[in-house]
N, C-alpha and C positions, 0 to 999 in steps of 0.2 A: 202432308199428302195433298191438301187442296192447292198449295202453292205450285206443286208440280203439275197438277191438272190445269191450272190457269196458264202456266208456261206452255203447255201443249196447246191450249186454246189459242194463244197468240200465234204460235207456229201454224196452226190450222187456218186461222184467219188470213195470214199472209199467203199461204200456199193456195187456198181456194180463190183468193182475189186474182192471183197470177193465172190460175187455170181458167177462170171465167174470162179473163181478157184474151187468152190465147185461143179458147174455144170460139170466141167471136171472130177471130182472124182466120181460122182454118178454112171456112168456105170461100174466102177471097183469094186463096192461094191455089197453086197447082204444081204438079211435078214434084221434084226433089224437095223444094222448099216446104211444100205441104207435108210430105212424108216425114221430114225432120221435125216439124212442129208437132205432128201427131205423136211421134215417138217421145218427144219431150213431155207432152201432156200426159201420155200414158205412164211415163216414169213418175211424174209428179202425183198422179192419182194413186199410184202404188205407195208413195210416201205418205199421202193423206190416209190411206187405209192403215198403214202401220201406226200413224198417230192415233187413229181411232182405237186400235188395239191397246196402245199404251194408256190412253184415257180410260178405256174399259177396265184395265187392270187397276188403275188408280182409284176408280169409283168403288171397286170391290174392297179396297183397303180402307175406305172412309167409314167412320162409325155409322151404324144403322140409322141413328136419329138425324144425321145430316146427309145421308146418301140420296134421298129422294130428289133433292134439288139438282144434284150433279147428274143423276140418271136422266132426268128430263132434258138437261142441256145436251148430254151425250146423244140422246135419241134425236133431238133436232139436228145435230151435226150429221148424224147418219142419214137422215132424210135429205139434208143438203147435198151430201155426197152422192146419194142416189140420183138426185136431179142433175148434178154435174155429169155423172156418168151417162145419163140419158141424153143430155145435150151434146156430150162428146161423141156418142155413137151417131147421132144425127148429123153432127158437123162433119164427120169423116166421109159421109156419102153425099154431102150437100156441096153445091157450088154456087157462087154468085152468078148472075146472068151473064156477065162479061166472060168469066172463066168457062162457063158451060158452053157458050157459043164458040169460044176459041177451040175448045177440046172436041166438041161434037159436030158442030156445023149442022148439017141436015139430019144427022142421026139422033137428034134430041128426043124425038118421040119414043124411040126404042129404049133410050136411057131412062126416060121417065118411068117406063114399065119396070125396068130393073130396079130402079130406085124404090118404087112402090113395093116390089117384092122384098127388097132388103129391109125396108121399114117394117114390113109385116113380120119378118123373121126377128128383127130387133125387138119389136113389141112382145113377141113370144118369149124371147130371152129375158126381157125385163119382168114379165109376169112370173117366170120361173124364179128369177132373182128375188122378187118380192116375197114369194112363198117361202123361199129359203131363209130370207131375212126374218120373216114372221116366226118361222120355226126356231131360229136362233134367239129371237127376242123372248119367246116363251121359255126356252131353255135357260136363258139368263135370269128371267124373273123367277123361275122355279128354283134356281140355285140361290137366289137372294132370299126367297122364302125359307129354304132349307137352312141357310146360314142364320137367319133370325130365329128359327126354331132351335137350332143348336145353341145359339147364344142364350136363349131363354132357359133351355135345359141346363146349361152350364151355371147360370145364375141360381136356378133352383137347387142344383147340387151343392153349390157353395152355401146356400141358406141352410140346407139340411146338415151339412158338415158343421156349420157354426152352432146349430141347435144341439147337435150331438156333443160338441165340446162343452157347451154350457151345462148340459145334463151331467157330463162327467165331472165338471167342476162342482156342480151342486151336490152330486153323490159324494165327492171327496170331502166337501165342507160338512155334509151331514155326518159322515163317518167321524170327522174330527170332533164335531159337536157331541156326538154320542159318547166318544171316549172321554171327553171333558166332563160331561154330565155323570158318567159312571164313576169317574175319579172323585168328583165332588160328593156323590152319594156315599161312596166308600168312606171318605173322610168324615162325613156327617155321622155315619154309623159308628166309626171308630171313636169319635169324640163323645157320642152318647154313651157308649160302653165305658169309656174312661171316666166320664162324669158319674155313671152308676157305681163303678168300682170305688172311686174316691168317696162318694156319698156313703157307700156301705162301710168303708174303713173308718170314716169319721163317726158314723153312728155306732159302730162297734167300739171305737175308742171311748165315746161318751158313756156307753153302757158299762164298759169295764171300769171306767173311772168312778162311776156312781156305785158300782158293786164294791170295789175295794174301799171306797170312802165309807160306805155303810158297814162293811165288815170290820173296819178299823175301830169304829165306835163300839 
């Protein structure tokens, strides 16, 4: 699982480097060329988001004892994407001095007001996005805690089952031991009865021998 995560990391690094380079170029362009580059960056950002989703799934499959390190790395990547998205939004409404002068001429002051208004709206959207991201992060952490609790419960259940099996085996062994002891006791009693009977026969034989011997005299 970690090898898949690291593969996604490599793809993430390559894509974010390309996006950063293109975001820096957007304000310097105008017209159709800028539109095409914006669409391209937007598409690559979508690919990056899909990569983050794949990485998130991989982290959930990693054993609990190793998950913390990968979770922290994933969190930093999400923060990096947030910064890229913020820079991208700003670059879409930004122009270099040369391009702005070519496009606006004397109308630059009114454009600055529109730009400020757009930036204000962008900031609001970013704050909403951060709140959503915080809620999502809490949900992920809650899910992780739930998975850890379930894993602990599963481990406790296995321990209880093993203890029950040992008790059953002990009970079976005690039953066998009891039967063996009962059989040994029965044989001891039988042997004692047999010895008593043989002793009685021998004693009776001696008495009869003495009796007939005395009578014959």
